[in-house]
N, CA, C, O and the ligand as a Tripos MOL2 file, in Angstrom:
@<TRIPOS>MOLECULE
protein
  273   271    69     0     0
PROTEIN
NO_CHARGES

@<TRIPOS>ATOM
      1 N           4.7210  -14.3680  -19.2640 N.3       1 MET1
      2 CA          3.9390  -13.2780  -20.0180 C.3       1 MET1
      3 C           4.7870  -12.0080  -19.9960 C.2       1 MET1
      4 O           4.3860  -10.9780  -20.5370 O.2       1 MET1
      5 N           5.9540  -12.0860  -19.3720 N.am      2 SER2
      6 CA          6.7750  -10.8580  -19.2240 C.3       2 SER2
      7 C           7.2070  -10.3750  -20.6300 C.2       2 SER2
      8 O           7.7550  -11.0870  -21.4710 O.2       2 SER2
      9 N           6.8860   -9.0720  -20.7690 N.am      3 GLY3
     10 CA          7.3020   -8.4120  -22.0810 C.3       3 GLY3
     11 C           6.2370   -8.4850  -23.1800 C.2       3 GLY3
     12 O           6.3410   -7.8180  -24.2100 O.2       3 GLY3
     13 N           5.1460   -9.3610  -22.9240 N.am      4 ALA4
     14 CA          4.1370   -9.5140  -23.9160 C.3       4 ALA4
     15 C           3.0000   -8.4510  -23.6500 C.2       4 ALA4
     16 O           2.2180   -8.2010  -24.5680 O.2       4 ALA4
     17 N           2.8870   -7.8640  -22.5250 N.am      5 CYS5
     18 CA          1.8110   -6.9410  -22.2060 C.3       5 CYS5
     19 C           2.1470   -5.5630  -22.5260 C.2       5 CYS5
     20 O           3.2180   -5.0720  -22.1690 O.2       5 CYS5
     21 N           1.2130   -4.8780  -23.2290 N.am      6 ASP6
     22 CA          1.4450   -3.4510  -23.6480 C.3       6 ASP6
     23 C           0.7520   -2.4600  -22.6750 C.2       6 ASP6
     24 O           0.6790   -1.2570  -22.9270 O.2       6 ASP6
     25 N           0.2490   -3.0230  -21.5560 N.am      7 HIS7
     26 CA         -0.4490   -2.1900  -20.5560 C.3       7 HIS7
     27 C          -1.6140   -1.3450  -21.0380 C.2       7 HIS7
     28 O          -1.8680   -0.2630  -20.5090 O.2       7 HIS7
     29 N          -2.3190   -1.8400  -22.0370 N.am      8 SER8
     30 CA         -3.3060   -1.0510  -22.6890 C.3       8 SER8
     31 C          -4.6620   -1.3540  -22.0130 C.2       8 SER8
     32 O          -5.6480   -0.7380  -22.4170 O.2       8 SER8
     33 N          -4.7880   -2.2590  -21.0130 N.am      9 GLY9
     34 CA         -6.0270   -2.5490  -20.3450 C.3       9 GLY9
     35 C          -6.2520   -1.6020  -19.1870 C.2       9 GLY9
     36 O          -5.8000   -0.4570  -19.1910 O.2       9 GLY9
     37 N          -6.9670   -2.1150  -18.1910 N.am     10 THR10
     38 CA         -7.2840   -1.2610  -17.0180 C.3      10 THR10
     39 C          -6.0470   -1.2660  -16.0850 C.2      10 THR10
     40 O          -5.2180   -2.1740  -16.0400 O.2      10 THR10
     41 N          -6.0330   -0.0970  -15.3270 N.am     11 HIS11
     42 CA         -4.9580    0.0320  -14.3680 C.3      11 HIS11
     43 C          -5.5430    0.3120  -12.9470 C.2      11 HIS11
     44 O          -6.7030    0.6950  -12.8000 O.2      11 HIS11
     45 N          -4.7340    0.1150  -11.9730 N.am     12 SER12
     46 CA         -5.1710    0.4000  -10.5730 C.3      12 SER12
     47 C          -4.0100    1.1320   -9.8410 C.2      12 SER12
     48 O          -2.8380    1.0460  -10.2070 O.2      12 SER12
     49 N          -4.4210    1.8350   -8.8100 N.am     13 GLY13
     50 CA         -3.3960    2.5360   -7.9840 C.3      13 GLY13
     51 C          -2.8580    1.5330   -6.9210 C.2      13 GLY13
     52 O          -3.5660    0.6340   -6.4670 O.2      13 GLY13
     53 N          -1.6230    1.7290   -6.5660 N.am     14 ALA14
     54 CA         -0.9620    0.9250   -5.5550 C.3      14 ALA14
     55 C           0.0510    1.7750   -4.8620 C.2      14 ALA14
     56 O           0.5000    2.8090   -5.3580 O.2      14 ALA14
     57 N           0.3940    1.3030   -3.7010 N.am     15 THR15
     58 CA          1.4440    1.9140   -2.9570 C.3      15 THR15
     59 C           2.6460    0.9840   -2.6380 C.2      15 THR15
     60 O           2.4590   -0.2120   -2.4110 O.2      15 THR15
     61 N           3.7610    1.4900   -2.6260 N.am     16 ARG16
     62 CA          4.9950    0.6930   -2.2420 C.3      16 ARG16
     63 C           5.6690    1.5020   -1.1240 C.2      16 ARG16
     64 O           5.9540    2.6890   -1.2810 O.2      16 ARG16
     65 N           5.9080    0.8420   -0.0170 N.am     17 TYR17
     66 CA          6.6000    1.4610    1.1440 C.3      17 TYR17
     67 C           8.1480    1.2330    0.8840 C.2      17 TYR17
     68 O           8.6800    0.1350    0.7250 O.2      17 TYR17
     69 N           8.7550    2.4340    0.8720 N.am     18 LEU18
     70 CA         10.2670    2.4380    0.7580 C.3      18 LEU18
     71 C          10.8390    2.5850    2.1570 C.2      18 LEU18
     72 O          11.0090    3.7020    2.6470 O.2      18 LEU18
     73 N          11.1200    1.5220    2.7690 N.am     19 ARG19
     74 CA         11.5330    1.5500    4.1930 C.3      19 ARG19
     75 C          12.7530    2.3350    4.4000 C.2      19 ARG19
     76 O          12.8410    3.0920    5.3670 O.2      19 ARG19
     77 N          13.7530    2.1920    3.4980 N.am     20 GLU20
     78 CA         14.9670    2.9170    3.6910 C.3      20 GLU20
     79 C          14.8440    4.3670    3.5090 C.2      20 GLU20
     80 O          15.5370    5.1260    4.1860 O.2      20 GLU20
     81 N          13.9730    4.8190    2.6060 N.am     21 ALA21
     82 CA         13.7500    6.2420    2.3000 C.3      21 ALA21
     83 C          12.6470    6.7570    3.2360 C.2      21 ALA21
     84 O          12.5030    7.9760    3.3310 O.2      21 ALA21
     85 N          11.8590    5.9280    3.9330 N.am     22 GLY22
     86 CA         10.8080    6.4850    4.7450 C.3      22 GLY22
     87 C           9.7490    7.1170    3.9630 C.2      22 GLY22
     88 O           9.1810    8.1240    4.3850 O.2      22 GLY22
     89 N           9.4290    6.5290    2.7410 N.am     23 GLN23
     90 CA          8.4560    7.1480    1.8810 C.3      23 GLN23
     91 C           7.5390    6.1100    1.3370 C.2      23 GLN23
     92 O           7.8800    4.9330    1.2230 O.2      23 GLN23
     93 N           6.3240    6.5880    0.9890 N.am     24 LEU24
     94 CA          5.4270    5.7780    0.2260 C.3      24 LEU24
     95 C           5.4050    6.2060   -1.2310 C.2      24 LEU24
     96 O           5.2410    7.3890   -1.5290 O.2      24 LEU24
     97 N           5.5680    5.2630   -2.1320 N.am     25 ARG25
     98 CA          5.4100    5.5600   -3.5580 C.3      25 ARG25
     99 C           4.0390    5.2570   -4.0620 C.2      25 ARG25
    100 O           3.5680    4.1280   -3.9220 O.2      25 ARG25
    101 N           3.3820    6.2160   -4.6400 N.am     26 LEU26
    102 CA          1.9930    5.9510   -5.2630 C.3      26 LEU26
    103 C           2.2840    5.6620   -6.6890 C.2      26 LEU26
    104 O           2.8450    6.4880   -7.4090 O.2      26 LEU26
    105 N           1.8930    4.4600   -7.1120 N.am     27 VAL27
    106 CA          2.1160    4.0100   -8.4710 C.3      27 VAL27
    107 C           0.9180    3.5570   -9.1810 C.2      27 VAL27
    108 O          -0.0950    3.2370   -8.5590 O.2      27 VAL27
    109 N           0.9930    3.5160  -10.4690 N.am     28 VAL28
    110 CA         -0.1040    2.9640  -11.2550 C.3      28 VAL28
    111 C           0.3960    1.6130  -11.7660 C.2      28 VAL28
    112 O           1.4920    1.5140  -12.3180 O.2      28 VAL28
    113 N          -0.4420    0.5490  -11.5690 N.am     29 VAL29
    114 CA         -0.0510   -0.8010  -11.9460 C.3      29 VAL29
    115 C          -1.0190   -1.2850  -12.9570 C.2      29 VAL29
    116 O          -2.1990   -0.9390  -12.8920 O.2      29 VAL29
    117 N          -0.5690   -2.0850  -13.9080 N.am     30 CYS30
    118 CA         -1.4030   -2.7500  -14.9230 C.3      30 CYS30
    119 C          -2.1050   -3.9030  -14.3320 C.2      30 CYS30
    120 O          -1.4800   -4.7620  -13.7100 O.2      30 CYS30
    121 N          -3.4480   -3.9550  -14.5100 N.am     31 ASP31
    122 CA         -4.3380   -4.9980  -13.9410 C.3      31 ASP31
    123 C          -3.9900   -6.3140  -14.6600 C.2      31 ASP31
    124 O          -4.1380   -7.3730  -14.0500 O.2      31 ASP31
    125 N          -3.5580   -6.3010  -15.8590 N.am     32 ASP32
    126 CA         -3.2850   -7.4950  -16.5680 C.3      32 ASP32
    127 C          -2.0470   -8.2060  -16.1610 C.2      32 ASP32
    128 O          -2.0670   -9.4230  -15.9790 O.2      32 ASP32
    129 N          -0.9770   -7.5010  -16.0130 N.am     33 CYS33
    130 CA          0.2890   -8.1520  -15.7060 C.3      33 CYS33
    131 C           0.8370   -7.8180  -14.3060 C.2      33 CYS33
    132 O           1.7050   -8.5150  -13.7820 O.2      33 CYS33
    133 N           0.2990   -6.7200  -13.7100 N.am     34 GLY34
    134 CA          0.7720   -6.3340  -12.3850 C.3      34 GLY34
    135 C           1.9410   -5.4670  -12.4320 C.2      34 GLY34
    136 O           2.4450   -5.1060  -11.3680 O.2      34 GLY34
    137 N           2.4650   -5.0650  -13.6270 N.am     35 GLY35
    138 CA          3.6320   -4.2870  -13.7470 C.3      35 GLY35
    139 C           3.3930   -2.9040  -13.5260 C.2      35 GLY35
    140 O           2.2750   -2.4620  -13.7910 O.2      35 GLY35
    141 N           4.3750   -2.0740  -13.0320 N.am     36 GLU36
    142 CA          4.2270   -0.7120  -12.7760 C.3      36 GLU36
    143 C           4.2300    0.0120  -14.0460 C.2      36 GLU36
    144 O           5.0820   -0.2090  -14.9070 O.2      36 GLU36
    145 N           3.2590    0.9060  -14.1850 N.am     37 CYS37
    146 CA          3.1400    1.7330  -15.3990 C.3      37 CYS37
    147 C           3.6230    3.1540  -15.2430 C.2      37 CYS37
    148 O           3.8400    3.8880  -16.2070 O.2      37 CYS37
    149 N           3.7830    3.5130  -13.9530 N.am     38 GLY38
    150 CA          4.1990    4.8990  -13.7680 C.3      38 GLY38
    151 C           4.1800    5.2050  -12.2080 C.2      38 GLY38
    152 O           3.5440    4.5050  -11.4200 O.2      38 GLY38
    153 N           4.8360    6.1670  -11.8790 N.am     39 GLU39
    154 CA          4.8610    6.7300  -10.4760 C.3      39 GLU39
    155 C           4.1070    8.0070  -10.4310 C.2      39 GLU39
    156 O           4.4030    8.9130  -11.2110 O.2      39 GLU39
    157 N           3.0840    8.1410   -9.5040 N.am     40 ILE40
    158 CA          2.3300    9.2830   -9.4070 C.3      40 ILE40
    159 C           3.0660   10.3180   -8.5210 C.2      40 ILE40
    160 O           3.2510   11.4630   -8.9330 O.2      40 ILE40
    161 N           3.4660    9.9260   -7.3580 N.am     41 THR41
    162 CA          4.1880   10.8080   -6.4710 C.3      41 THR41
    163 C           4.8060    9.9840   -5.2700 C.2      41 THR41
    164 O           4.5610    8.7860   -5.1230 O.2      41 THR41
    165 N           5.5590   10.6520   -4.4900 N.am     42 ARG42
    166 CA          5.9920    9.9790   -3.2600 C.3      42 ARG42
    167 C           5.6620   10.8770   -2.0890 C.2      42 ARG42
    168 O           5.6590   12.1040   -2.1910 O.2      42 ARG42
    169 N           5.3890   10.2350   -0.9860 N.am     43 VAL43
    170 CA          4.9880   11.0050    0.1720 C.3      43 VAL43
    171 C           5.8320   10.4680    1.3570 C.2      43 VAL43
    172 O           6.0690    9.2660    1.4770 O.2      43 VAL43
    173 N           6.2670   11.3880    2.2100 N.am     44 ASP44
    174 CA          7.0280   11.0130    3.4390 C.3      44 ASP44
    175 C           6.1360   10.1560    4.2610 C.2      44 ASP44
    176 O           4.9740   10.5010    4.4770 O.2      44 ASP44
    177 N           6.6320    9.0570    4.7250 N.am     45 TYR45
    178 CA          5.7450    8.1410    5.5420 C.3      45 TYR45
    179 C           6.7020    7.3510    6.5350 C.2      45 TYR45
    180 O           7.7020    6.7370    6.1660 O.2      45 TYR45
    181 N           6.2670    7.4500    7.8150 N.am     46 LEU46
    182 CA          6.9380    6.5860    8.7710 C.3      46 LEU46
    183 C           5.8270    5.9260    9.6110 C.2      46 LEU46
    184 O           4.9140    6.5940   10.0970 O.2      46 LEU46
    185 N           5.9350    4.5920    9.7650 N.am     47 PRO47
    186 CA          4.9050    3.9440   10.5950 C.3      47 PRO47
    187 C           4.8160    4.5210   11.9940 C.2      47 PRO47
    188 O           5.8470    4.7850   12.6120 O.2      47 PRO47
    189 N           3.6320    4.7200   12.5010 N.am     48 HIS48
    190 CA          3.5030    5.1760   13.8610 C.3      48 HIS48
    191 C           3.5470    4.0180   14.7670 C.2      48 HIS48
    192 O           2.7990    3.0560   14.5930 O.2      48 HIS48
    193 N           4.4800    4.0850   15.8180 N.am     49 PRO49
    194 CA          4.6390    2.9920   16.7030 C.3      49 PRO49
    195 C           3.3520    2.5670   17.3930 C.2      49 PRO49
    196 O           3.1200    1.3750   17.5960 O.2      49 PRO49
    197 N           2.4810    3.5730   17.7690 N.am     50 ALA50
    198 CA          1.1920    3.1320   18.4330 C.3      50 ALA50
    199 C           0.3170    2.3430   17.5570 C.2      50 ALA50
    200 O          -0.4940    1.5870   18.0910 O.2      50 ALA50
    201 N           0.3880    2.4330   16.1640 N.am     51 LEU51
    202 CA         -0.4910    1.7730   15.3120 C.3      51 LEU51
    203 C           0.0680    0.4190   14.9460 C.2      51 LEU51
    204 O          -0.6290   -0.3810   14.3220 O.2      51 LEU51
    205 N           1.2590    0.1480   15.3000 N.am     52 THR52
    206 CA          1.9110   -1.1700   14.8990 C.3      52 THR52
    207 C           2.1320   -2.0620   16.1490 C.2      52 THR52
    208 O           2.3460   -3.2680   16.0310 O.2      52 THR52
    209 N           2.0770   -1.4470   17.3280 N.am     53 ALA53
    210 CA          2.3050   -2.2120   18.5880 C.3      53 ALA53
    211 C           1.2140   -3.2310   18.7600 C.2      53 ALA53
    212 O           0.0350   -2.9650   18.5240 O.2      53 ALA53
    213 N           1.6320   -4.4030   19.1770 N.am     54 PRO54
    214 CA          0.6750   -5.4020   19.5390 C.3      54 PRO54
    215 C          -0.4740   -5.0380   20.3970 C.2      54 PRO54
    216 O          -1.5910   -5.4970   20.1580 O.2      54 PRO54
    217 N          -0.2410   -4.1970   21.4330 N.am     55 SER55
    218 CA         -1.1850   -3.8130   22.4050 C.3      55 SER55
    219 C          -2.3160   -2.9830   21.6680 C.2      55 SER55
    220 O          -3.4800   -3.0450   22.0650 O.2      55 SER55
    221 N          -1.9730   -2.2660   20.6670 N.am     56 ALA56
    222 CA         -2.9520   -1.3790   19.9380 C.3      56 ALA56
    223 C          -3.8800   -2.3110   19.2130 C.2      56 ALA56
    224 O          -5.0780   -2.0310   19.1690 O.2      56 ALA56
    225 N          -3.4090   -3.4220   18.6290 N.am     57 GLY57
    226 CA         -4.3040   -4.3060   17.9460 C.3      57 GLY57
    227 C          -5.2500   -5.0740   18.9420 C.2      57 GLY57
    228 O          -6.4260   -5.3290   18.6800 O.2      57 GLY57
    229 N          -4.6670   -5.3870   20.0130 N.am     58 ALA58
    230 CA         -5.5050   -6.0790   21.0670 C.3      58 ALA58
    231 C          -6.6330   -5.1780   21.5690 C.2      58 ALA58
    232 O          -7.7640   -5.6130   21.7820 O.2      58 ALA58
    233 N          -6.2780   -3.9140   21.7460 N.am     59 ALA59
    234 CA         -7.2240   -2.9390   22.2780 C.3      59 ALA59
    235 C          -8.3900   -2.8160   21.2320 C.2      59 ALA59
    236 O          -9.5550   -2.6990   21.6130 O.2      59 ALA59
    237 N          -8.0710   -2.8430   19.9970 N.am     60 ALA60
    238 CA         -9.0560   -2.7480   18.9490 C.3      60 ALA60
    239 C         -10.0080   -3.9280   18.9680 C.2      60 ALA60
    240 O         -11.2180   -3.7840   18.7920 O.2      60 ALA60
    241 N          -9.4120   -5.1270   19.1920 N.am     61 LEU61
    242 CA        -10.2490   -6.2880   19.1840 C.3      61 LEU61
    243 C         -11.2320   -6.3530   20.3870 C.2      61 LEU61
    244 O         -12.2760   -7.0050   20.3470 O.2      61 LEU61
    245 N         -10.8170   -5.6240   21.4670 N.am     62 THR62
    246 CA        -11.6570   -5.6540   22.6220 C.3      62 THR62
    247 C         -12.4130   -4.3140   22.8910 C.2      62 THR62
    248 O         -12.8260   -3.9870   24.0030 O.2      62 THR62
    249 N         -12.5470   -3.5800   21.7600 N.am     63 ASP63
    250 CA        -13.2170   -2.3030   21.8210 C.3      63 ASP63
    251 C         -14.7540   -2.5950   22.1900 C.2      63 ASP63
    252 O         -15.4830   -3.2220   21.4210 O.2      63 ASP63
    253 N         -15.1420   -2.1450   23.2950 N.am     64 PRO64
    254 CA        -16.5940   -2.3820   23.6830 C.3      64 PRO64
    255 C         -17.5810   -1.9650   22.6630 C.2      64 PRO64
    256 O         -18.6500   -2.5720   22.5900 O.2      64 PRO64
    257 N         -17.3010   -0.9370   21.8350 N.am     65 LEU65
    258 CA        -18.2080   -0.5120   20.8880 C.3      65 LEU65
    259 C         -18.3850   -1.6160   19.7280 C.2      65 LEU65
    260 O         -19.4030   -1.6960   19.0410 O.2      65 LEU65
    261 N         -17.2970   -2.4330   19.6020 N.am     66 ALA66
    262 CA        -17.3530   -3.5100   18.5330 C.3      66 ALA66
    263 C         -18.1730   -4.6390   18.9620 C.2      66 ALA66
    264 O         -18.5360   -5.4470   18.1070 O.2      66 ALA66
    265 N         -18.5140   -4.7940   20.2030 N.am     67 ARG67
    266 CA        -19.2870   -5.9760   20.6580 C.3      67 ARG67
    267 C         -20.6800   -5.8930   20.4130 C.2      67 ARG67
    268 O         -21.3560   -6.9210   20.4620 O.2      67 ARG67
    269 N         -21.2430   -4.6860   20.1300 N.am     68 GLY68
    270 CA        -22.6170   -4.4910   19.9360 C.3      68 GLY68
    271 C         -23.3950   -4.5280   21.1790 C.2      68 GLY68
    272 O         -24.6150   -4.3710   21.1480 O.2      68 GLY68
    273 ZN          0.5050   -4.8710  -18.4010 Zn       69 ZN69
@<TRIPOS>BOND
     1     1     2 1
     2     2     3 1
     3     3     4 2
     4     3     5 am
     5     5     6 1
     6     6     7 1
     7     7     8 2
     8     7     9 am
     9     9    10 1
    10    10    11 1
    11    11    12 2
    12    11    13 am
    13    13    14 1
    14    14    15 1
    15    15    16 2
    16    15    17 am
    17    17    18 1
    18    18    19 1
    19    19    20 2
    20    19    21 am
    21    21    22 1
    22    22    23 1
    23    23    24 2
    24    23    25 am
    25    25    26 1
    26    26    27 1
    27    27    28 2
    28    27    29 am
    29    29    30 1
    30    30    31 1
    31    31    32 2
    32    31    33 am
    33    33    34 1
    34    34    35 1
    35    35    36 2
    36    35    37 am
    37    37    38 1
    38    38    39 1
    39    39    40 2
    40    39    41 am
    41    41    42 1
    42    42    43 1
    43    43    44 2
    44    43    45 am
    45    45    46 1
    46    46    47 1
    47    47    48 2
    48    47    49 am
    49    49    50 1
    50    50    51 1
    51    51    52 2
    52    51    53 am
    53    53    54 1
    54    54    55 1
    55    55    56 2
    56    55    57 am
    57    57    58 1
    58    58    59 1
    59    59    60 2
    60    59    61 am
    61    61    62 1
    62    62    63 1
    63    63    64 2
    64    63    65 am
    65    65    66 1
    66    66    67 1
    67    67    68 2
    68    67    69 am
    69    69    70 1
    70    70    71 1
    71    71    72 2
    72    71    73 am
    73    73    74 1
    74    74    75 1
    75    75    76 2
    76    75    77 am
    77    77    78 1
    78    78    79 1
    79    79    80 2
    80    79    81 am
    81    81    82 1
    82    82    83 1
    83    83    84 2
    84    83    85 am
    85    85    86 1
    86    86    87 1
    87    87    88 2
    88    87    89 am
    89    89    90 1
    90    90    91 1
    91    91    92 2
    92    91    93 am
    93    93    94 1
    94    94    95 1
    95    95    96 2
    96    95    97 am
    97    97    98 1
    98    98    99 1
    99    99   100 2
   100    99   101 am
   101   101   102 1
   102   102   103 1
   103   103   104 2
   104   103   105 am
   105   105   106 1
   106   106   107 1
   107   107   108 2
   108   107   109 am
   109   109   110 1
   110   110   111 1
   111   111   112 2
   112   111   113 am
   113   113   114 1
   114   114   115 1
   115   115   116 2
   116   115   117 am
   117   117   118 1
   118   118   119 1
   119   119   120 2
   120   119   121 am
   121   121   122 1
   122   122   123 1
   123   123   124 2
   124   123   125 am
   125   125   126 1
   126   126   127 1
   127   127   128 2
   128   127   129 am
   129   129   130 1
   130   130   131 1
   131   131   132 2
   132   131   133 am
   133   133   134 1
   134   134   135 1
   135   135   136 2
   136   135   137 am
   137   137   138 1
   138   138   139 1
   139   139   140 2
   140   139   141 am
   141   141   142 1
   142   142   143 1
   143   143   144 2
   144   143   145 am
   145   145   146 1
   146   146   147 1
   147   147   148 2
   148   147   149 am
   149   149   150 1
   150   150   151 1
   151   151   152 2
   152   151   153 am
   153   153   154 1
   154   154   155 1
   155   155   156 2
   156   155   157 am
   157   157   158 1
   158   158   159 1
   159   159   160 2
   160   159   161 am
   161   161   162 1
   162   162   163 1
   163   163   164 2
   164   163   165 am
   165   165   166 1
   166   166   167 1
   167   167   168 2
   168   167   169 am
   169   169   170 1
   170   170   171 1
   171   171   172 2
   172   171   173 am
   173   173   174 1
   174   174   175 1
   175   175   176 2
   176   175   177 am
   177   177   178 1
   178   178   179 1
   179   179   180 2
   180   179   181 am
   181   181   182 1
   182   182   183 1
   183   183   184 2
   184   183   185 am
   185   185   186 1
   186   186   187 1
   187   187   188 2
   188   187   189 am
   189   189   190 1
   190   190   191 1
   191   191   192 2
   192   191   193 am
   193   193   194 1
   194   194   195 1
   195   195   196 2
   196   195   197 am
   197   197   198 1
   198   198   199 1
   199   199   200 2
   200   199   201 am
   201   201   202 1
   202   202   203 1
   203   203   204 2
   204   203   205 am
   205   205   206 1
   206   206   207 1
   207   207   208 2
   208   207   209 am
   209   209   210 1
   210   210   211 1
   211   211   212 2
   212   211   213 am
   213   213   214 1
   214   214   215 1
   215   215   216 2
   216   215   217 am
   217   217   218 1
   218   218   219 1
   219   219   220 2
   220   219   221 am
   221   221   222 1
   222   222   223 1
   223   223   224 2
   224   223   225 am
   225   225   226 1
   226   226   227 1
   227   227   228 2
   228   227   229 am
   229   229   230 1
   230   230   231 1
   231   231   232 2
   232   231   233 am
   233   233   234 1
   234   234   235 1
   235   235   236 2
   236   235   237 am
   237   237   238 1
   238   238   239 1
   239   239   240 2
   240   239   241 am
   241   241   242 1
   242   242   243 1
   243   243   244 2
   244   243   245 am
   245   245   246 1
   246   246   247 1
   247   247   248 2
   248   247   249 am
   249   249   250 1
   250   250   251 1
   251   251   252 2
   252   251   253 am
   253   253   254 1
   254   254   255 1
   255   255   256 2
   256   255   257 am
   257   257   258 1
   258   258   259 1
   259   259   260 2
   260   259   261 am
   261   261   262 1
   262   262   263 1
   263   263   264 2
   264   263   265 am
   265   265   266 1
   266   266   267 1
   267   267   268 2
   268   267   269 am
   269   269   270 1
   270   270   271 1
   271   271   272 2
@<TRIPOS>SUBSTRUCTURE
     1 MET1         2 RESIDUE 1 A MET
     2 SER2         6 RESIDUE 1 A SER
     3 GLY3        10 RESIDUE 1 A GLY
     4 ALA4        14 RESIDUE 1 A ALA
     5 CYS5        18 RESIDUE 1 A CYS
     6 ASP6        22 RESIDUE 1 A ASP
     7 HIS7        26 RESIDUE 1 A HIS
     8 SER8        30 RESIDUE 1 A SER
     9 GLY9        34 RESIDUE 1 A GLY
    10 THR10       38 RESIDUE 1 A THR
    11 HIS11       42 RESIDUE 1 A HIS
    12 SER12       46 RESIDUE 1 A SER
    13 GLY13       50 RESIDUE 1 A GLY
    14 ALA14       54 RESIDUE 1 A ALA
    15 THR15       58 RESIDUE 1 A THR
    16 ARG16       62 RESIDUE 1 A ARG
    17 TYR17       66 RESIDUE 1 A TYR
    18 LEU18       70 RESIDUE 1 A LEU
    19 ARG19       74 RESIDUE 1 A ARG
    20 GLU20       78 RESIDUE 1 A GLU
    21 ALA21       82 RESIDUE 1 A ALA
    22 GLY22       86 RESIDUE 1 A GLY
    23 GLN23       90 RESIDUE 1 A GLN
    24 LEU24       94 RESIDUE 1 A LEU
    25 ARG25       98 RESIDUE 1 A ARG
    26 LEU26      102 RESIDUE 1 A LEU
    27 VAL27      106 RESIDUE 1 A VAL
    28 VAL28      110 RESIDUE 1 A VAL
    29 VAL29      114 RESIDUE 1 A VAL
    30 CYS30      118 RESIDUE 1 A CYS
    31 ASP31      122 RESIDUE 1 A ASP
    32 ASP32      126 RESIDUE 1 A ASP
    33 CYS33      130 RESIDUE 1 A CYS
    34 GLY34      134 RESIDUE 1 A GLY
    35 GLY35      138 RESIDUE 1 A GLY
    36 GLU36      142 RESIDUE 1 A GLU
    37 CYS37      146 RESIDUE 1 A CYS
    38 GLY38      150 RESIDUE 1 A GLY
    39 GLU39      154 RESIDUE 1 A GLU
    40 ILE40      158 RESIDUE 1 A ILE
    41 THR41      162 RESIDUE 1 A THR
    42 ARG42      166 RESIDUE 1 A ARG
    43 VAL43      170 RESIDUE 1 A VAL
    44 ASP44      174 RESIDUE 1 A ASP
    45 TYR45      178 RESIDUE 1 A TYR
    46 LEU46      182 RESIDUE 1 A LEU
    47 PRO47      186 RESIDUE 1 A PRO
    48 HIS48      190 RESIDUE 1 A HIS
    49 PRO49      194 RESIDUE 1 A PRO
    50 ALA50      198 RESIDUE 1 A ALA
    51 LEU51      202 RESIDUE 1 A LEU
    52 THR52      206 RESIDUE 1 A THR
    53 ALA53      210 RESIDUE 1 A ALA
    54 PRO54      214 RESIDUE 1 A PRO
    55 SER55      218 RESIDUE 1 A SER
    56 ALA56      222 RESIDUE 1 A ALA
    57 GLY57      226 RESIDUE 1 A GLY
    58 ALA58      230 RESIDUE 1 A ALA
    59 ALA59      234 RESIDUE 1 A ALA
    60 ALA60      238 RESIDUE 1 A ALA
    61 LEU61      242 RESIDUE 1 A LEU
    62 THR62      246 RESIDUE 1 A THR
    63 ASP63      250 RESIDUE 1 A ASP
    64 PRO64      254 RESIDUE 1 A PRO
    65 LEU65      258 RESIDUE 1 A LEU
    66 ALA66      262 RESIDUE 1 A ALA
    67 ARG67      266 RESIDUE 1 A ARG
    68 GLY68      270 RESIDUE 1 A GLY
    69 ZN69       273 GROUP 0 **** ****
């Protein structure tokens, strides 16, 4: 269907992480074809080591507040 969509339907926001640039692109994508319709902005973004470390995820799973 490439090239057949005129992006006249509904759209959604999406983000694309640019690893080399250390940025997040905020874009608008077409719900029909998934193609990008435009870029809203870019924001500087670098993943925080504490949020991506395996130990952080394990701690979240064993959070006593989550056990009820
Ligand atoms: Zn489209």
